C-alpha positions in Angstrom: -74.0 -20.4 6.0 -70.2 -20.0 6.8 -70.3 -23.7 7.7 -72.1 -24.6 4.8 -69.6 -23.0 2.4 -66.7 -24.6 4.4 -68.2 -28.1 4.2 -68.7 -27.3 0.2 -64.8 -26.4 -0.2 -63.7 -29.4 1.9 -65.8 -32.0 -0.1 -64.4 -30.4 -3.5 -61.0 -30.4 -2.3 -59.9 -33.7 -3.8 -60.4 -32.5 -7.3 -59.3 -28.7 -6.6 -56.3 -29.0 -8.3 -57.7 -30.1 -11.9 -58.4 -26.5 -13.1 -58.1 -23.3 -11.4 -61.6 -22.0 -10.6 -62.8 -19.2 -12.5 -62.1 -15.8 -10.6 -65.1 -14.4 -8.7 -65.8 -10.6 -9.5 -66.8 -8.9 -5.8 -64.6 -10.7 -3.4 -61.0 -11.5 -3.5 -59.9 -11.9 -7.1 -56.6 -13.5 -6.6 -55.8 -17.1 -7.9 -53.3 -19.2 -9.8 -53.2 -17.2 -12.9 -50.8 -14.4 -14.3 -53.3 -11.8 -15.4 -53.9 -8.1 -15.7 -57.4 -6.7 -15.3 -59.6 -3.6 -15.2 -63.1 -3.0 -13.7 -65.4 -0.2 -13.9 -68.0 0.3 -11.4 -71.1 2.5 -11.2 -72.4 3.2 -7.9 -76.1 4.6 -7.2 -77.5 6.0 -4.0 -81.2 7.1 -2.9 -80.1 10.6 -2.3 -80.1 14.0 -4.0 -79.1 11.8 -7.3 -75.6 11.1 -5.8 -73.6 8.4 -7.9 -70.1 7.4 -8.4 -67.8 5.8 -10.9 -64.5 4.0 -9.9 -62.0 2.7 -12.3 -59.6 0.1 -11.0 -56.8 -1.6 -12.7 -54.9 -4.7 -11.2 -52.6 -7.3 -12.0 -50.9 -10.4 -10.7 -48.0 -12.6 -11.4 -46.9 -15.9 -10.1 -43.3 -17.6 -10.3 -43.6 -21.1 -11.3 -43.4 -23.9 -10.1 -43.5 -22.3 -6.6 -46.8 -20.6 -6.9 -45.2 -17.6 -5.3 -45.5 -14.3 -6.8 -47.4 -10.6 -6.3 -50.2 -8.6 -7.2 -51.0 -4.8 -7.3 -54.1 -2.5 -7.7 -54.8 1.1 -8.3 -57.9 3.2 -8.4 -59.5 6.5 -9.5 -62.9 7.8 -8.4 -65.6 10.4 -9.7 -68.3 11.0 -7.4 -71.5 13.6 -8.0 -74.8 14.7 -7.2 -77.5 16.9 -8.1 -76.5 19.5 -5.7 -72.8 19.4 -5.3 -69.9 19.8 -7.7 -68.3 16.5 -8.9 -65.3 15.1 -6.9 -62.4 13.2 -8.5 -59.8 11.6 -6.6 -57.8 8.5 -6.4 -57.8 5.4 -4.3 -55.2 3.9 -2.0 -52.5 1.7 -4.3 -52.3 -1.8 -3.0 -49.2 -4.2 -3.4 -48.7 -7.7 -2.0 -47.4 -11.0 -2.2 -49.4 -14.2 -3.0 -48.7 -18.0 -2.4 -51.0 -20.1 -4.6 -49.2 -23.4 -4.9 -51.5 -26.3 -5.8 -49.9 -28.2 -2.8 -51.8 -26.0 -0.5 -54.8 -27.9 1.0 -58.0 -26.8 -0.4 -56.2 -24.8 -3.3 -56.0 -22.0 -0.8 -54.6 -18.8 -1.7 -52.3 -17.0 0.9 -52.2 -13.3 0.8 -50.3 -10.5 2.3 -50.2 -6.7 1.3 -49.8 -3.3 2.2 -52.3 -0.6 1.3 -50.4 2.7 0.8 -52.1 6.1 1.9 -52.1 7.5 -1.6 -55.7 8.5 -1.6 -56.8 12.0 -1.1 -57.5 12.8 2.5 -59.8 15.6 2.4 -63.5 15.0 3.5 -64.7 15.0 -0.2 -61.8 12.6 -1.2 -62.9 10.2 1.6 -66.6 10.4 1.0 -66.3 9.7 -2.9 -63.8 6.8 -2.3 -66.2 5.3 0.5 -69.2 5.9 -2.0 -67.6 4.2 -4.9 -65.9 1.1 -3.1 -69.5 0.2 -2.2 -69.2 -1.9 -5.3 -66.7 -3.6 -3.8 -67.0 -3.6 -0.1 -64.2 -6.3 0.6 -61.6 -3.4 -0.6 -63.0 -0.5 1.8 -59.4 -0.2 3.3 -58.3 1.4 -0.2 -60.7 4.5 0.8 -58.6 6.2 3.7 -55.9 8.6 2.4 -54.6 8.9 5.7 -54.0 5.4 7.0 -51.6 2.9 5.6 -53.4 -0.8 6.1 -51.9 -4.3 6.3 -54.1 -6.9 4.6 -53.9 -10.5 5.4 -56.2 -13.2 4.1 -56.5 -16.9 3.0 -58.9 -18.4 0.3 -59.6 -22.1 0.3 -61.3 -22.7 -3.4 -62.2 -25.8 -5.0 -63.8 -26.7 -8.5 -65.9 -30.1 -8.6 -67.1 -30.8 -12.0 -68.9 -27.6 -13.3 -69.3 -26.2 -9.8 -66.7 -24.2 -8.0 -66.3 -22.3 -4.7 -64.2 -19.9 -2.4 -64.2 -18.6 0.8 -62.3 -15.8 1.7 -61.1 -15.1 5.3 -59.0 -12.1 6.1 -58.5 -9.2 8.5 -57.3 -5.6 7.4 -55.1 -4.0 10.0 -54.3 -0.1 10.4 -50.5 0.6 11.2 -49.6 4.3 9.9 -51.0 7.7 9.4 -52.5 10.2 11.0 -55.7 8.3 10.9 -54.7 5.3 12.4 -56.2 6.0 15.9 -59.7 6.2 14.3 -59.6 3.4 12.2 -60.7 0.0 13.1 -59.3 -3.6 12.6 -61.7 -4.8 9.6 -62.8 -8.5 9.3 -64.2 -10.0 6.1 -65.9 -13.4 5.4 -66.6 -13.6 1.8 -68.5 -16.8 0.4 -68.8 -17.7 -3.5 -70.3 -20.4 -5.5 -70.6 -20.8 -9.1 -71.2 -22.9 -12.1 -69.8 -23.2 -15.6 -72.4 -23.5 -18.3 -72.6 -26.9 -20.3 -70.7 -25.1 -23.4 -67.7 -24.1 -21.2 -68.3 -20.7 -22.5 -69.0 -18.8 -19.4 -69.3 -19.1 -15.6 -72.2 -17.8 -13.5 -71.5 -16.9 -9.8 -73.3 -15.9 -6.6 -71.2 -14.0 -3.8 -71.9 -12.5 -0.2 -69.6 -10.0 1.0 -69.4 -9.8 4.6 -67.3 -7.1 6.5 -66.9 -7.0 10.5 -65.9 -4.2 12.5 -63.3 -6.2 15.1 -62.9 -3.0 17.4 -65.6 -0.8 18.8 -68.3 0.0 16.2 -68.8 3.5 17.9 -72.4 3.8 16.8 -71.8 2.2 13.5 -72.8 -1.2 12.3 -70.6 -3.9 13.2 -71.7 -6.2 10.1 -72.3 -4.9 6.4 -73.4 -7.2 4.1 -73.8 -7.1 0.1 -75.0 -9.8 -2.6 -73.5 -10.1 -5.9 -74.7 -11.9 -8.9 -72.8 -12.0 -12.1 -70.8 -14.0 -14.7 -67.7 -14.2 -16.4 -67.2 -15.1 -20.3 -64.5 -17.3 -20.8 -64.4 -18.3 -24.4 -63.0 -14.8 -25.9 -59.4 -15.8 -26.3 -57.0 -14.4 -23.7 -59.6 -11.9 -22.3 -62.3 -12.9 -20.0 -65.2 -10.3 -19.6 -67.4 -10.1 -16.3 -70.4 -8.3 -15.5 -72.0 -8.2 -11.8 -74.8 -6.8 -10.1 -74.5 -5.7 -6.4 -77.1 -5.1 -4.1 -76.6 -3.8 -0.3 -78.4 -6.3 2.3 -78.4 -3.7 5.2 -77.8 -0.1 3.6 -80.8 1.5 2.9 -79.2 4.5 1.1 -77.4 2.2 -1.3 -79.5 1.3 -4.5 -77.2 -0.8 -6.3 -74.0 -1.1 -7.9 -72.8 -2.3 -11.5 -69.4 -3.8 -12.0 -68.0 -4.4 -15.7 -64.7 -5.8 -16.1 -62.3 -7.8 -18.0 -59.1 -9.6 -17.4 -56.3 -10.6 -19.6 -54.2 -13.7 -19.5 -50.4 -13.1 -19.4 
């Protein structure tokens, strides 16, 4: 499947610079547009009525004509159940740099970021963040309040006619903090494909999110996967609302997650 996605990107590469592909919802969202956005997630678990909500705000700004810029994201979480009091906590703040020049082959976005240990580091905080971030498994590094991470990624992407494609290849490395020795290097391979409707008003997309524990999984699953199906409305002026449903492919406890968001072109 990964090989097929890479072939699709390579085939589409000659016309990739015609237009910036629409942003995906569940994988890496960074591209070639200056934007500010917000995402609200609802996660449902099949256990004691457990659920979680996650509010995330983010932004990206590039300096023309070089395609260099930066990004930032922050989140807050609420987790609840029928048998426990609600837990409110913050997620880790992430700051980083981007290079998204149209001169990079395959329209690739290069990213390097630091995830600061700003989240609560208690057991309940960690559980709430981990639960809520199942809606965006690609950002699990933002859940650990006792670890600072370095995130590296490259995302080849392309647009051919009404179709668009993206592959995220990345690694998250624990570098500082009391929990560093217990944290594993995480890899990710996200695959996304979509199409713009004939009217040009909306984009429909499918994403497969794949996380890999690159160290010793110590009894945990080495691979975790999720499927995201969603869309983005692109004819509302500078605002682009989005909606996606995320379902796990190997997690029996997680039932589903809903992602509702909007991006504003700066």
